[in-house]
Every structure is written in C-alpha cells, then in structure tokens.
C-alpha positions as CSV (number, residue, x, y, z in Angstrom):
1,X,-98.8,-66.4,4.0
2,X,-99.0,-69.7,2.1
3,X,-96.8,-72.6,3.1
4,X,-94.6,-74.2,0.5
5,X,-96.8,-77.3,0.8
6,X,-100.0,-75.3,0.1
7,X,-98.3,-73.5,-2.8
8,X,-97.2,-76.8,-4.3
9,X,-100.7,-78.2,-4.0
10,X,-102.3,-75.2,-5.6
11,X,-99.8,-75.4,-8.6
12,X,-100.5,-79.2,-9.0
13,X,-104.3,-78.7,-8.9
14,X,-104.1,-75.9,-11.5
15,X,-101.8,-77.9,-13.7
16,X,-103.9,-81.0,-13.6
17,X,-107.3,-79.3,-13.9
18,X,-107.1,-78.5,-17.7
19,X,-106.1,-82.2,-18.3
20,X,-109.0,-83.4,-16.2
21,X,-111.4,-81.0,-18.0
22,X,-110.2,-82.3,-21.4
23,X,-110.9,-85.9,-20.4
24,X,-113.7,-85.7,-17.8
25,X,-115.8,-82.6,-18.4
26,X,-118.3,-84.5,-20.5
27,X,-119.1,-88.0,-21.8
28,X,-116.5,-88.3,-24.5
29,X,-117.3,-90.4,-27.7
30,X,-121.0,-90.5,-26.8
31,X,-123.0,-87.4,-27.8
32,X,-122.4,-87.5,-31.5
33,X,-124.0,-90.9,-31.7
34,X,-126.2,-91.1,-28.6
35,X,-129.5,-90.3,-30.4
36,X,-128.6,-92.6,-33.3
37,X,-127.7,-95.3,-30.8
38,X,-131.0,-95.0,-29.0
39,X,-132.9,-94.9,-32.3
40,X,-131.1,-97.5,-34.4
41,X,-129.8,-99.9,-31.8
42,X,-132.3,-99.6,-28.9
43,X,-135.4,-99.0,-31.0
44,X,-136.4,-95.6,-29.6
45,X,-138.4,-93.1,-31.7
46,X,-137.0,-89.6,-32.2
47,X,-139.4,-88.1,-29.7
48,X,-138.6,-90.8,-27.1
49,X,-134.9,-90.2,-27.5
50,X,-135.4,-86.4,-27.1
51,X,-137.7,-86.9,-24.1
52,X,-135.0,-88.6,-22.2
53,X,-133.4,-85.2,-21.9
54,X,-136.5,-84.1,-20.0
55,X,-136.1,-86.9,-17.5
56,X,-132.4,-86.0,-17.0
57,X,-133.5,-82.4,-16.3
58,X,-136.3,-83.5,-13.9
59,X,-133.9,-85.7,-11.9
60,X,-131.4,-82.9,-11.8
61,X,-133.9,-80.5,-10.4
62,X,-135.1,-82.9,-7.8
63,X,-131.7,-84.1,-6.5
64,X,-129.4,-81.1,-6.8
65,X,-130.4,-79.4,-3.5
66,X,-130.2,-82.7,-1.5
67,X,-126.8,-83.4,-3.0
68,X,-125.5,-80.2,-1.4
69,X,-125.5,-82.3,1.8
70,X,-123.3,-84.9,0.1
71,X,-120.8,-82.2,-1.2
72,X,-120.6,-80.6,2.3
73,X,-120.0,-83.9,4.0
74,X,-117.5,-85.6,1.6
75,X,-115.9,-82.5,0.0
76,X,-115.5,-81.3,-3.6
77,X,-112.7,-83.8,-4.7
78,X,-114.6,-86.9,-3.5
79,X,-117.9,-85.5,-5.0
80,X,-116.1,-85.2,-8.4
81,X,-115.0,-88.8,-8.1
82,X,-118.5,-90.0,-7.1
83,X,-120.0,-88.0,-9.9
84,X,-117.8,-89.7,-12.5
85,X,-118.7,-93.1,-11.0
86,X,-122.4,-92.4,-11.5
87,X,-121.7,-91.4,-15.1
88,X,-119.8,-94.7,-15.6
89,X,-122.9,-96.6,-14.3
90,X,-125.0,-94.6,-16.8
91,X,-122.8,-95.7,-19.7
92,X,-123.1,-99.4,-18.6
93,X,-126.9,-99.1,-18.4
94,X,-127.0,-97.7,-22.0
95,X,-125.0,-100.7,-23.1
96,X,-127.0,-103.4,-21.4
97,X,-130.5,-101.8,-21.3
98,X,-133.2,-103.4,-23.4
99,X,-136.3,-101.4,-22.2
100,X,-137.2,-97.7,-22.2
101,X,-137.6,-97.6,-18.4
102,X,-133.9,-98.7,-18.0
103,X,-132.8,-95.7,-20.1
104,X,-135.0,-93.5,-17.9
105,X,-133.3,-94.9,-14.8
106,X,-130.0,-94.4,-16.5
107,X,-130.9,-90.7,-16.8
108,X,-131.2,-90.6,-13.0
109,X,-127.6,-91.9,-12.6
110,X,-126.4,-89.4,-15.2
111,X,-128.3,-86.5,-13.6
112,X,-126.8,-87.3,-10.1
113,X,-123.3,-87.6,-11.7
114,X,-123.4,-84.3,-13.5
115,X,-125.1,-82.5,-10.5
116,X,-122.2,-83.5,-8.3
117,X,-119.6,-82.5,-11.0
118,X,-121.4,-79.3,-11.8
119,X,-121.5,-78.1,-8.2
120,X,-117.8,-78.9,-7.5
121,X,-115.5,-78.7,-10.6
122,X,-115.4,-75.0,-11.2
123,X,-115.6,-74.3,-7.4
124,X,-112.6,-76.6,-6.9
125,X,-110.5,-74.8,-9.4
126,X,-111.6,-71.4,-8.0
127,X,-110.5,-72.4,-4.5
128,X,-107.2,-73.7,-5.8
129,X,-106.3,-70.3,-7.2
130,X,-104.7,-68.0,-4.6
131,X,-106.2,-64.7,-3.8
132,X,-105.0,-62.1,-6.3
133,X,-106.1,-58.9,-8.0
134,X,-106.6,-60.7,-11.3
135,X,-107.9,-64.0,-9.9
136,X,-110.9,-63.8,-12.2
137,X,-108.6,-63.5,-15.2
138,X,-106.4,-66.4,-14.0
139,X,-109.5,-68.6,-13.5
140,X,-110.8,-67.8,-17.0
141,X,-107.3,-68.5,-18.5
142,X,-107.1,-71.9,-16.8
143,X,-110.7,-72.8,-17.4
144,X,-110.7,-71.8,-21.0
145,X,-107.4,-73.7,-21.6
146,X,-109.1,-76.8,-20.2
147,X,-112.3,-76.2,-22.2
148,X,-110.5,-75.6,-25.5
149,X,-108.5,-78.8,-24.9
150,X,-111.7,-80.7,-24.2
151,X,-113.3,-79.3,-27.4
152,X,-110.3,-80.3,-29.5
153,X,-110.2,-83.8,-28.0
154,X,-113.9,-84.1,-28.3
155,X,-113.6,-83.2,-32.0
156,X,-111.3,-86.2,-32.5
157,X,-113.6,-88.3,-30.3
158,X,-116.7,-87.4,-32.3
159,X,-115.0,-88.1,-35.6
160,X,-113.9,-91.5,-34.4
161,X,-117.3,-92.2,-32.7
162,X,-119.1,-91.9,-36.1
163,X,-116.6,-94.2,-37.7
164,X,-116.7,-96.7,-34.8
165,X,-120.5,-96.6,-34.8
166,X,-120.6,-97.8,-38.4
167,X,-118.3,-100.6,-37.5
168,X,-119.9,-101.5,-34.2
169,X,-122.3,-99.2,-32.3
170,X,-121.0,-100.3,-28.9
171,X,-117.4,-99.2,-29.5
172,X,-118.0,-95.5,-28.8
173,X,-119.7,-96.4,-25.5
174,X,-116.7,-98.5,-24.5
175,X,-114.4,-95.6,-25.3
176,X,-116.6,-93.3,-23.2
177,X,-116.3,-95.6,-20.2
178,X,-112.5,-95.7,-20.6
179,X,-112.4,-91.8,-20.6
180,X,-114.4,-91.7,-17.4
181,X,-112.1,-94.2,-15.7
182,X,-109.1,-92.0,-16.6
183,X,-111.0,-88.9,-15.3
184,X,-111.5,-90.7,-11.9
185,X,-107.8,-91.5,-11.8
186,X,-107.0,-87.8,-12.4
187,X,-109.4,-86.8,-9.6
188,X,-107.6,-89.1,-7.2
189,X,-104.5,-87.0,-7.8
190,X,-106.1,-83.7,-6.8
191,X,-105.7,-82.4,-3.3
192,X,-108.4,-80.4,-1.7
193,X,-107.0,-77.5,0.3
194,X,-109.4,-78.3,3.2
195,X,-107.5,-81.6,3.6
196,X,-104.2,-79.8,4.5
197,X,-105.6,-76.8,6.3
198,X,-108.5,-78.4,8.2
199,X,-110.5,-75.3,7.5
200,X,-113.7,-77.1,6.6
201,X,-113.9,-79.5,9.5
202,X,-116.7,-77.4,11.1
203,X,-118.7,-77.6,7.9
204,X,-118.2,-81.3,7.5
205,X,-119.3,-82.0,11.1
206,X,-122.6,-80.1,10.8
207,X,-125.8,-82.1,10.9
208,X,-128.3,-82.1,8.0
209,X,-130.4,-79.5,9.7
210,X,-127.5,-77.1,10.0
211,X,-126.5,-77.7,6.4
212,X,-130.0,-76.9,5.1
213,X,-130.1,-73.8,7.3
214,X,-126.9,-72.5,5.7
215,X,-128.3,-73.4,2.3
216,X,-131.5,-71.5,3.0
217,X,-129.4,-68.5,4.1
218,X,-127.4,-68.7,0.8
219,X,-130.5,-69.1,-1.3
220,X,-132.1,-66.1,0.3
221,X,-129.1,-63.9,-0.8
222,X,-129.2,-65.5,-4.3
223,X,-132.8,-64.8,-5.0
224,X,-132.8,-61.3,-3.4
225,X,-129.9,-60.2,-5.7
226,X,-131.4,-58.5,-8.8
227,X,-128.0,-59.0,-10.5
228,X,-127.8,-62.7,-9.8
229,X,-131.5,-63.3,-10.8
230,X,-130.9,-61.7,-14.2
231,X,-127.7,-63.6,-14.8
232,X,-129.2,-67.0,-13.8
233,X,-132.3,-66.4,-15.8
234,X,-130.5,-65.7,-19.1
235,X,-128.0,-68.5,-18.3
236,X,-130.9,-71.0,-17.9
237,X,-132.3,-70.0,-21.3
238,X,-128.9,-70.3,-23.0
239,X,-128.0,-73.7,-21.6
240,X,-131.5,-75.0,-22.2
241,X,-131.2,-74.1,-25.8
242,X,-127.7,-75.6,-26.0
243,X,-128.9,-79.0,-24.6
244,X,-131.9,-78.9,-26.9
245,X,-129.6,-78.4,-29.9
246,X,-127.5,-81.4,-28.8
247,X,-130.6,-83.5,-29.2
248,X,-131.8,-82.0,-32.4
249,X,-128.9,-81.7,-34.7
250,X,-128.2,-85.5,-35.2
251,X,-131.7,-86.2,-36.5
252,X,-131.7,-82.9,-38.4
253,X,-128.6,-84.0,-40.3
254,X,-130.0,-87.5,-40.6
255,X,-133.1,-86.1,-42.2
256,X,-130.9,-84.7,-45.1
257,X,-129.4,-88.1,-45.5
258,X,-126.1,-87.7,-43.6
259,X,-124.5,-91.0,-42.5
260,X,-123.3,-91.6,-38.9
261,X,-119.7,-91.1,-40.2
262,X,-120.5,-87.7,-41.8
263,X,-122.5,-86.6,-38.7
264,X,-119.4,-87.5,-36.6
265,X,-117.2,-85.4,-38.9
266,X,-119.5,-82.4,-38.7
267,X,-119.7,-82.8,-34.9
268,X,-115.9,-82.7,-34.8
269,X,-115.9,-79.4,-36.9
270,X,-118.4,-77.9,-34.4
271,X,-116.2,-78.9,-31.5
272,X,-113.1,-77.3,-33.2
273,X,-114.9,-74.0,-33.6
274,X,-116.2,-74.2,-30.1
275,X,-112.7,-74.8,-28.8
276,X,-111.4,-71.8,-30.7
277,X,-114.1,-69.5,-29.4
278,X,-113.7,-70.6,-25.8
279,X,-110.1,-69.5,-26.1
280,X,-111.3,-66.0,-27.2
281,X,-113.9,-65.6,-24.4
282,X,-112.0,-62.9,-22.6
283,X,-111.7,-60.9,-25.8
284,X,-115.4,-61.5,-26.6
285,X,-116.4,-60.3,-23.1
286,X,-114.2,-57.1,-23.4
287,X,-116.0,-56.2,-26.7
288,X,-119.6,-56.9,-25.7
289,X,-119.3,-56.6,-21.9
290,X,-122.8,-56.8,-20.3
291,X,-124.4,-57.5,-23.7
292,X,-122.3,-60.8,-24.0
293,X,-125.2,-63.1,-23.0
294,X,-127.6,-61.3,-25.3
295,X,-125.3,-61.7,-28.3
296,X,-124.8,-65.4,-27.4
297,X,-128.5,-66.2,-27.1
298,X,-129.6,-64.4,-30.2
299,X,-126.8,-66.0,-32.2
300,X,-128.2,-69.4,-31.1
301,X,-131.9,-68.7,-31.7
302,X,-131.5,-67.0,-35.1
303,X,-129.2,-69.8,-36.2
304,X,-132.0,-72.3,-35.2
305,X,-134.5,-70.4,-37.3
306,X,-132.2,-70.3,-40.4
307,X,-131.3,-74.0,-40.1
308,X,-134.9,-75.1,-40.2
309,X,-136.1,-72.5,-42.7
310,X,-133.5,-73.4,-45.4
311,X,-134.9,-76.9,-45.6
312,X,-138.4,-75.5,-46.6
313,X,-137.1,-74.3,-49.9
314,X,-136.3,-76.3,-53.0
315,X,-132.6,-75.6,-53.0
316,X,-129.7,-77.8,-54.2
317,X,-128.7,-80.4,-51.6
318,X,-125.1,-78.9,-51.2
319,X,-126.5,-75.4,-50.5
320,X,-128.9,-76.8,-47.9
321,X,-126.3,-78.9,-46.2
322,X,-123.8,-76.0,-46.2
323,X,-126.3,-73.5,-44.6
324,X,-127.4,-76.0,-42.0
325,X,-123.8,-76.9,-41.0
326,X,-122.8,-73.2,-40.9
327,X,-125.8,-72.4,-38.7
328,X,-124.9,-75.1,-36.2
329,X,-121.2,-73.9,-36.3
330,X,-122.4,-70.5,-35.2
331,X,-124.3,-72.1,-32.4
332,X,-121.2,-73.9,-31.2
333,X,-119.1,-70.7,-31.4
334,X,-121.7,-69.1,-29.1
335,X,-121.5,-72.2,-26.9
336,X,-117.8,-71.9,-26.5
337,X,-118.0,-68.3,-25.4
338,X,-120.9,-69.1,-22.9
339,X,-119.3,-72.1,-21.2
340,X,-116.3,-70.1,-20.0
341,X,-118.1,-66.8,-19.3
342,X,-120.7,-68.6,-17.2
343,X,-118.2,-69.8,-14.7
344,X,-116.4,-66.5,-14.7
345,X,-119.6,-64.6,-13.9
346,X,-120.7,-66.9,-11.2
347,X,-117.2,-66.9,-9.6
348,X,-117.5,-63.2,-9.0
349,X,-119.6,-64.4,-6.1
350,X,-116.7,-66.6,-4.9
351,X,-117.2,-66.7,-1.1
352,X,-116.5,-70.3,-0.4
353,X,-119.6,-70.4,1.8
354,X,-121.9,-69.8,-1.1
355,X,-120.2,-70.9,-4.3
356,X,-121.3,-74.5,-4.6
357,X,-124.8,-73.4,-3.5
358,X,-124.8,-70.8,-6.3
359,X,-123.8,-73.5,-8.8
360,X,-126.6,-75.7,-7.4
361,X,-129.2,-73.0,-8.1
362,X,-127.7,-72.4,-11.5
363,X,-127.9,-76.2,-12.2
364,X,-131.5,-76.3,-11.1
365,X,-132.7,-73.4,-13.2
366,X,-130.8,-74.6,-16.2
367,X,-132.3,-78.1,-15.9
368,X,-135.8,-76.6,-15.4
369,X,-135.2,-74.8,-18.7
370,X,-133.9,-77.9,-20.3
371,X,-136.8,-80.0,-19.1
372,X,-139.4,-77.5,-20.5
373,X,-137.5,-77.1,-23.8
374,X,-137.0,-80.8,-24.4
375,X,-140.5,-81.6,-23.4
376,X,-142.0,-79.0,-25.7
377,X,-139.5,-80.1,-28.4
378,X,-140.6,-83.7,-28.1
379,X,-144.3,-82.8,-28.3
380,X,-143.6,-80.7,-31.5
381,X,-141.7,-83.6,-33.0
382,X,-144.7,-85.9,-32.5
383,X,-146.7,-83.8,-34.9
384,X,-144.1,-82.0,-37.0
385,X,-140.9,-82.7,-38.8
386,X,-137.6,-81.8,-37.1
387,X,-137.0,-78.8,-39.4
388,X,-140.3,-77.3,-38.4
389,X,-139.7,-78.0,-34.7
390,X,-136.3,-76.3,-34.6
391,X,-137.6,-73.3,-36.5
392,X,-140.7,-72.9,-34.2
393,X,-138.6,-73.2,-31.1
394,X,-136.1,-70.7,-32.5
395,X,-138.8,-68.1,-33.1
396,X,-140.3,-68.6,-29.6
397,X,-137.0,-68.2,-27.8
398,X,-135.9,-65.3,-29.9
399,X,-138.9,-63.4,-28.6
400,X,-138.2,-64.6,-25.0
401,X,-134.5,-63.7,-25.2
402,X,-135.3,-60.1,-26.3
403,X,-137.6,-59.6,-23.3
404,X,-135.0,-61.2,-20.9
405,X,-132.2,-59.0,-22.3
406,X,-134.3,-55.9,-21.6
407,X,-134.8,-57.2,-18.0
408,X,-131.0,-57.7,-17.7
409,X,-130.2,-54.2,-19.0
410,X,-131.0,-52.4,-15.7
411,X,-129.5,-55.2,-13.5
412,X,-126.2,-56.3,-15.0
413,X,-123.1,-54.4,-16.0
414,X,-123.8,-51.4,-13.8
415,X,-121.2,-49.3,-12.1
416,X,-120.3,-50.6,-8.6
417,X,-122.0,-47.7,-6.9
418,X,-125.2,-48.3,-8.8
419,X,-125.7,-51.8,-7.1
420,X,-127.5,-52.3,-3.8
421,X,-125.4,-54.1,-1.2
422,X,-127.7,-57.1,-1.3
423,X,-127.0,-57.4,-5.0
424,X,-123.2,-57.9,-4.7
425,X,-122.3,-58.9,-1.1
426,X,-123.0,-62.1,0.7
427,X,-122.7,-61.9,4.5
428,X,-122.2,-65.6,5.5
C-alpha cells in the first residue's frame, strides 16, 4: 500500500517528466545547424564533421559500462543532472574550440552526458509509475506525450536556429545552453523513490566489485535471451541509421543550394511529423505488432535510396527538392514511432535490478552501430558525393535489415508459452 507521500511524489514525477523531456531530451537549437557550424564557422570538412559522430559512438561504447557504477552509487536523478552538466560543457567546448582535437574531446563529454541520461531517464519514469495491469500503456502514454512535446518544441527551435545562424552562428548554441540549464532545474525538482523508501541503500553501499558482479549477472541474462538479442540487434541498426541521417541531411540539402534558414524550416517540418507519429505509436504497434521494427527500418533505408537516387536524374529543381524533403519526412515519421516503442519494448523487462543495465547494453550496441555507420559514411564521403553516399548506405542496410527481420521472426512476437524461461524472466 502506497503512502500519501509516495503517491504524491509519483504524480509529481509523472507530471514533470513530459516537460523535462520536451526541454532536456536532446540538445535543442543545435542539431539543425551543428554540421553547418562545424563546416562554416570552425572550418571542418564534411567528412570531418560526420566523423565526429564516430568518436561520440566510440566514447559511448567505452564508458557506458563503467558509468553503471556511477548510476548505482549516486542514483538515477543525480545521474540525469550530471549528464546534463556534461552536455553543457560540450556546448561550451563547441563555442570556444578552435582545433579539431577540442571537438573530439567535446564528443567525449557529450558521450558521457548522453550515456548517463540514456541509462536513467526512461528507467526513472518507469519506476515512478505504480504497478498496474496496464503499466506499459501508461508508460507509453506519458513518454509519447513528452516526446511529442519535445518534437513540437524542437520544430520551433530548429526554425529559429536556422534564422539565428544567419544572423550570428553562436546564437543557437547559447539557446542550447539555456535549455540545458532549464533541464537541470527540472531534474532538481524530481524525487527518486529510493530517497523516501530507502529501498536502494544496499545497492548504493556495494563496492565496485559487487556492482560489476551484479552487472555480469544481468548481462548473462540479456545475451542468453533470444528475444532480447533480436530486439537489441534491430534497435541498434535503426538508431545507427537515424544518427547517420542526422549527419547527412544538412549537407544533402546544402548540396541542392538550400540556405541555413531553409534547412532550419525543413528540419522543423521533420520534427512536426515526428511528433505526430510518436503520438500514434500505440496505434502503429497494434497494426504491425512484431513487424513494427521491420516496417520502421525498411521505411528508413528505402527513403535513403530514393533521396539519393532522385538527384542523379536531370529533373526540375522543385521536383528534386520535394522528393528529397518527402523522403526525409518519411524517415522522421519512422523515427517518431521508434523512439517511443524502443522504451516500451525494453521496459517489458522492467525488473529494477536489470533495467538500467539493459539500457546500457542497448546504448552500447546502438553506438557500435552508429560508430560503424558514420565511419563508413565518412569514408564514402571522401571519395563520393553525399547523394551517392546516402544511396549506397541505403542499399547496404536494406539488405542487412531484411536478414535481421528474418532472424527476429522466430524470436519476437511469439505466444508466451512459446518462449523459454531464460528469454523472458530475469532471476536477480
């Protein structure tokens, strides 16, 4: 039986979380102009700017497991605050940096920041929701509400960032820093349930060896579960492609003579459609069920192929621009579905002893995928135009996605009695 104090705290956390996600989920005002900022203000080449994504992924892979110790010791709320502080440092390094190695070092701070946030944000919300028959639906409802608000706010931020960039390229970065500070203030107003129940004191008092032993036990379950392996593999491919697209579409639009302002406007449109689709993720999942990830990944890869191929033909400029923009809009619709469903699927394994470890493994695999994709993408960009690069990568990952979807078919979406116990139950 929950006390009134605990019930009030859960309600406050669930009420604040969508607002926090709207402001602090990502680096607002930055991504629409980040590549342009690095290329036009800091003097990086296109391949150098894209390659920074590989450094981010590498640092994420290296530090995610050790950061589990930090999360266990200081808790989810404080980890979220610390993650946002690291992201604030990253923004400052972008602003003052004048050499490529500084930007690489900045990726280290960003990687640590997002690793801490990625391990704790969804897990914090999940633990704030009381046990109920439809807890998964409640989680999806709150999470999608926050994500759609984030997408709509990000649409406004991206439009303004393009306009601000044309006025002064540093203004969007200042706005990004202000948003992070607001996110930190919102985090301070969260209350972790462990703080009132003292249910996690034993965990926090464990030494590093004991924490790693628990982590090893969790990882053993994760990698023995056929169901989880299939979900994590496809999730890694999807998020790797999404991150790659984030690096490719600004230079892609720039190659067809779009200004920073116009790129900002298109980015805003993409965010709006992503926000709409994230609100419809429950309906999407009910329609496609265990094929949801397959539909999402093929939408992304086929749209990549179309966006590159259309520029190979001597078509009128307006037709080329329309098809490219529609292709990226489809990618962002798929992204909206994925971002909410990813957390829902992972939270089906919501034992508090394993959840942030599960998010850690998911983060590692996603960043390995991102590192490989952005590295290959940067190599292709060294010898080919961006339209050829995105088309080649689209073809490669369409083939890979088909093979992985066949692998998933016999492991995900089965009836409960068709799963082995080690696929669905963690004994911690």
